[in-house]
C-alpha positions as CSV (number, residue, x, y, z in Angstrom):
1,M,-32.0,-14.5,10.7
2,T,-30.4,-15.9,14.0
3,D,-32.0,-15.2,17.4
4,V,-28.5,-14.0,18.2
5,L,-28.8,-11.0,15.5
6,R,-32.5,-10.2,16.7
7,H,-31.4,-10.0,20.3
8,G,-28.5,-7.7,19.1
9,V,-30.8,-5.4,17.0
10,A,-33.3,-5.2,20.2
11,Q,-30.3,-4.6,22.5
12,A,-28.9,-1.9,20.3
13,A,-32.1,0.0,20.3
14,K,-32.3,0.0,24.0
15,E,-28.5,0.2,25.3
16,P,-25.4,2.0,24.2
17,P,-22.4,-0.2,23.6
18,A,-20.2,-0.5,26.4
19,R,-17.5,2.1,26.7
20,H,-14.7,-0.4,27.1
21,H,-13.9,-2.7,24.2
22,H,-15.6,-5.7,23.2
23,H,-12.6,-8.6,22.5
24,E,-13.6,-11.9,22.0
25,P,-11.1,-14.5,20.7
26,I,-11.0,-15.5,17.4
27,S,-10.4,-19.1,18.4
28,E,-13.8,-19.0,19.8
29,R,-15.4,-17.8,16.5
30,A,-14.0,-19.5,13.6
31,P,-11.0,-21.9,12.9
32,H,-8.8,-19.2,11.5
33,P,-5.4,-19.1,13.5
34,V,-4.4,-15.1,14.5
35,A,-2.8,-13.4,12.0
36,I,-3.3,-9.6,13.1
37,R,-3.2,-9.2,16.9
38,V,-3.9,-5.6,18.5
39,T,-3.9,-5.6,22.3
40,D,-4.4,-2.3,24.3
41,V,-3.2,-0.3,21.7
42,S,-3.2,3.7,22.0
43,K,-1.5,6.3,19.7
44,R,-1.1,10.2,21.1
45,F,0.3,12.8,18.9
46,T,1.8,15.5,20.4
47,G,2.4,19.0,19.2
48,K,4.0,22.0,20.5
49,R,0.9,23.5,22.3
50,S,-1.2,20.5,22.5
51,A,-1.6,16.7,22.5
52,T,-4.4,14.3,21.1
53,T,-5.4,10.7,21.9
54,A,-6.3,9.5,18.7
55,L,-6.7,5.6,20.2
56,D,-7.0,4.4,23.2
57,D,-7.2,0.7,24.6
58,V,-8.0,-0.9,21.2
59,S,-8.1,-4.4,21.2
60,F,-9.2,-7.0,18.6
61,D,-7.7,-10.0,16.8
62,I,-8.2,-10.9,12.9
63,G,-7.9,-14.4,11.4
64,S,-5.6,-15.7,9.1
65,G,-7.8,-15.5,5.3
66,E,-10.7,-13.2,7.5
67,F,-12.2,-10.0,5.9
68,V,-12.7,-7.7,8.8
69,S,-14.0,-4.4,8.5
70,L,-13.5,-1.3,10.8
71,I,-16.2,1.3,10.8
72,G,-16.6,4.4,13.0
73,P,-17.2,8.2,13.3
74,S,-14.8,10.3,11.0
75,G,-11.5,11.3,12.9
76,C,-11.8,8.2,15.3
77,G,-8.8,6.8,14.3
78,K,-9.4,3.9,11.6
79,S,-6.8,5.1,9.2
80,T,-4.3,5.6,12.0
81,L,-4.9,2.2,13.3
82,L,-4.4,0.9,9.6
83,R,-0.9,2.7,9.5
84,L,-0.1,1.0,12.7
85,V,-0.6,-2.1,11.6
86,A,1.2,-1.4,8.6
87,G,4.3,-0.4,10.8
88,L,4.3,2.8,9.3
89,M,4.1,4.3,12.5
90,A,4.8,3.5,16.2
91,P,2.1,3.1,18.9
92,S,2.1,5.0,22.0
93,G,1.2,2.0,24.0
94,G,0.1,-1.3,23.7
95,E,1.1,-3.9,21.2
96,L,0.6,-5.2,17.8
97,T,2.0,-8.3,16.3
98,I,1.4,-9.9,12.6
99,N,1.8,-13.6,12.9
100,G,3.8,-13.5,16.0
101,I,6.3,-10.5,14.6
102,T,6.2,-6.8,15.0
103,P,4.5,-4.8,12.3
104,R,7.7,-3.5,11.4
105,E,9.4,-6.7,10.7
106,A,6.3,-7.6,8.9
107,R,6.7,-4.8,6.4
108,R,10.1,-5.4,6.1
109,Q,9.2,-8.9,5.0
110,R,6.7,-7.5,2.5
111,Q,3.8,-8.7,3.8
112,F,1.4,-6.2,3.1
113,G,-0.3,-5.0,0.2
114,I,-2.0,-1.3,0.8
115,V,-4.6,0.2,-1.3
116,F,-5.7,3.9,-0.2
117,Q,-8.6,6.0,-1.1
118,S,-6.6,7.4,-4.0
119,P,-5.1,4.8,-6.6
120,V,-1.9,6.6,-6.5
121,L,-1.0,5.6,-10.1
122,F,1.6,7.1,-12.2
123,D,0.5,9.1,-14.9
124,W,3.6,8.3,-17.1
125,R,3.3,4.3,-16.7
126,T,1.2,2.4,-18.3
127,V,-1.4,-0.1,-16.2
128,E,1.2,-3.1,-17.1
129,D,3.9,-1.0,-15.7
130,N,2.1,0.6,-12.7
131,I,0.8,-3.1,-11.5
132,G,4.6,-4.6,-11.9
133,L,6.1,-1.6,-10.1
134,P,6.8,-3.4,-6.7
135,L,8.0,-6.4,-8.7
136,Q,10.5,-4.0,-10.5
137,V,11.9,-2.5,-7.1
138,F,12.3,-6.1,-5.7
139,R,14.3,-6.6,-8.9
140,T,12.3,-9.7,-10.1
141,P,13.1,-11.1,-13.4
142,K,11.1,-9.5,-16.3
143,A,9.8,-12.6,-17.7
144,E,8.2,-13.3,-14.2
145,I,7.1,-9.6,-13.7
146,R,5.0,-10.1,-16.9
147,S,3.7,-13.3,-16.4
148,R,2.5,-12.1,-13.0
149,V,1.0,-8.9,-14.3
150,R,-0.9,-10.5,-16.9
151,E,-2.4,-13.3,-14.2
152,L,-3.0,-10.0,-12.0
153,T,-5.2,-8.4,-15.0
154,E,-7.0,-11.1,-15.8
155,T,-8.3,-11.2,-12.1
156,V,-9.2,-7.7,-12.0
157,G,-10.6,-7.5,-15.7
158,L,-7.9,-5.2,-17.1
159,S,-6.5,-7.6,-19.6
160,D,-7.3,-5.4,-22.6
161,F,-6.0,-2.3,-20.9
162,L,-2.3,-3.2,-20.3
163,G,-1.1,-0.6,-22.6
164,H,-3.4,2.4,-21.4
165,Y,-2.4,5.0,-19.0
166,P,-4.0,6.0,-15.7
167,W,-5.7,8.8,-17.2
168,Q,-7.2,6.6,-19.7
169,L,-9.0,4.5,-17.3
170,S,-12.4,5.2,-15.2
171,G,-12.0,5.8,-11.3
172,G,-13.3,2.2,-10.8
173,M,-10.8,0.9,-13.2
174,Q,-7.7,2.8,-11.7
175,Q,-8.7,1.3,-8.3
176,R,-8.7,-2.1,-9.9
177,A,-5.1,-1.5,-11.2
178,A,-4.2,-0.1,-7.7
179,I,-5.6,-3.3,-5.9
180,A,-3.5,-5.6,-8.6
181,R,-0.4,-3.6,-7.9
182,A,-0.9,-4.2,-4.0
183,L,-1.1,-7.9,-4.6
184,S,1.6,-8.2,-7.1
185,F,4.2,-9.7,-4.8
186,R,1.7,-12.2,-3.2
187,P,1.3,-10.4,0.2
188,P,-0.8,-12.6,2.7
189,F,-2.3,-9.1,4.2
190,L,-4.1,-6.6,2.0
191,L,-4.7,-3.5,4.0
192,M,-7.5,-1.1,2.6
193,D,-8.2,2.6,3.6
194,E,-11.4,3.7,2.3
195,P,-10.3,2.4,-1.3
196,F,-13.7,3.2,-2.9
197,G,-14.5,6.3,-0.9
198,A,-14.0,8.5,-3.8
199,L,-16.1,6.6,-6.4
200,D,-19.7,7.3,-7.2
201,M,-22.5,5.1,-5.6
202,I,-22.9,2.9,-8.7
203,T,-19.5,2.3,-9.1
204,R,-18.8,2.1,-5.5
205,D,-21.4,-1.1,-5.2
206,R,-20.0,-2.5,-8.2
207,M,-16.4,-2.5,-6.9
208,G,-17.6,-4.2,-3.6
209,T,-18.7,-7.2,-5.9
210,E,-15.2,-7.0,-7.8
211,L,-13.2,-6.9,-4.8
212,L,-15.2,-9.9,-3.2
213,R,-14.2,-12.0,-6.6
214,I,-10.4,-10.8,-6.6
215,W,-10.3,-12.0,-3.0
216,A,-11.7,-15.0,-3.7
217,A,-9.1,-15.4,-6.3
218,T,-6.4,-14.9,-4.1
219,P,-6.9,-17.6,-1.3
220,G,-5.7,-17.2,2.3
221,T,-5.4,-13.4,2.0
222,T,-6.3,-11.6,5.2
223,V,-8.2,-8.2,4.7
224,M,-8.4,-5.1,7.0
225,F,-10.8,-2.8,5.5
226,I,-11.7,0.8,6.6
227,T,-15.0,2.0,5.4
228,H,-17.5,4.6,6.3
229,S,-20.3,2.6,4.7
230,I,-22.1,0.2,6.8
231,S,-23.7,-1.6,3.5
232,E,-20.4,-1.9,2.2
233,A,-18.9,-3.6,5.5
234,V,-22.0,-5.9,5.6
235,L,-21.7,-6.9,2.2
236,L,-17.7,-7.6,2.3
237,S,-17.0,-8.5,5.8
238,D,-16.9,-11.9,8.0
239,R,-16.5,-9.4,10.9
240,V,-17.1,-5.7,11.6
241,V,-15.5,-3.8,14.3
242,V,-17.2,-0.7,15.3
243,M,-15.1,2.3,16.8
244,S,-16.2,5.2,19.1
245,A,-15.6,9.1,18.3
246,R,-12.2,10.2,19.2
247,P,-10.2,8.7,21.0
248,G,-11.1,5.5,19.1
249,R,-12.0,2.6,21.2
250,V,-13.7,-0.5,19.9
251,V,-17.2,-0.6,21.4
252,E,-18.4,-3.9,19.4
253,T,-17.6,-6.7,17.0
254,V,-20.6,-7.9,15.0
255,N,-19.7,-11.3,13.0
256,I,-21.6,-11.4,9.6
257,D,-23.3,-14.6,9.2
258,L,-24.3,-14.3,5.5
259,P,-23.4,-17.3,3.0
260,R,-20.5,-16.7,0.8
261,P,-20.1,-16.1,-2.2
262,R,-21.9,-12.9,-2.0
263,T,-23.2,-10.9,-4.7
264,E,-25.2,-7.7,-5.1
265,S,-28.6,-9.9,-4.8
266,V,-27.6,-10.6,-1.0
267,R,-28.5,-6.7,-0.3
268,E,-32.0,-7.7,-0.8
269,S,-32.5,-10.0,1.6
270,T,-34.1,-9.6,5.3
271,E,-30.7,-10.4,7.1
272,F,-28.6,-8.1,5.2
273,F,-31.0,-5.3,6.2
274,E,-31.0,-6.4,9.8
275,Y,-27.3,-6.4,10.0
276,D,-27.3,-3.0,8.5
277,T,-29.7,-1.9,11.1
278,L,-27.7,-3.2,13.8
279,L,-24.5,-1.5,12.7
280,R,-26.3,1.5,12.1
281,R,-27.6,1.9,15.6
282,L,-24.3,0.6,17.1
283,L,-22.7,3.5,15.0
284,M,-25.0,6.2,16.2
285,E,-24.2,5.2,20.0
286,A,-20.7,4.8,18.8
287,E,-20.6,8.7,17.4
288,A,-21.8,9.7,21.2
289,L,-19.1,8.2,22.8
290,S,-16.1,10.6,23.5
291,D,-14.3,11.7,26.6
292,G,-17.2,13.8,27.6
293,G,-20.1,11.0,26.7
C-alpha cells in the first residue's frame, strides 16, 4: 500500500473531511480526457409550503473510459445527480457538460445507457426482445438487431436464455439482461443507480465481478455508478466520490489504485481492506455533515 493511502487512513481517523468539495482536475491524475464535467451544481426542489436543497456546490470530473462510483448517506442526492447527468432534469445552478455538450443534447444523441435498481423488463417480452427494444425503437434493421442481441447475450452470459421471459430468470440474470439492453445501442456512457441493491449478498458480489467483465468487453465505456456498498465501490472503481448528508456536497475523492483486471480475490488483499477502511471513515464523517453540522 502506498504512503499516500496510509496517510489518508490516518487523516480520516483524525480529521473530518472539509465541508467544501475536493476537486482535483482529471488531467493531473490520469490520461483520460474529461467526459463528464460537473461544476458547482446545485439542485433545489420547491413545493407549495417548503423547499429542499438536494445538492449544493457539487463539482467533479469523470474521464473517458473511467469507472467512477458515488457513495454517501441515504438522501444525499446521488440519484438526483445521476438524473442531472442523464439530462432527465435540469440543475438549479451550476453547469454539467457531457463531452462538451449539455446533458439534454447528449441524451438526444443517445449517449446514455441507464440501469436502475429494478431491471424494468417487460414480462410479456422474451430476453431477446427486451434487450433489442431500444434498437427496435431506433428502427434498426432486424438482422442487425438479431446480431447485436446475440453478441450481447454472449457477453453477459445469457445466450441460453434468449427465449425465456423475465419471470423465468433469477434476479441476477434479470439485471444482466437490463445491462445488455442499456448497452444495446453502444452508448459511450453507462449510468447505473444502485443496480445490485435489491440482490442478496452472494448474488450482489457475483454481479460486481460480472459487471467488471462486461465493462472490459465494452472498451471505452464510461461508467458512473451509484452505490451504498463501500466494498462494491472499491472493487469496481477507478475513483470513488464521497458525498455528505443533504444537501449533498463532494467531501472527498479517493483514487482506487488496485491492479486490473480485478477478481473476487482482490477483496482478500491488505490494500482492499485499507481502502475500505478509509472510505468507511470518510463516509461516517460525511453522514455528520449537514447544514447544522
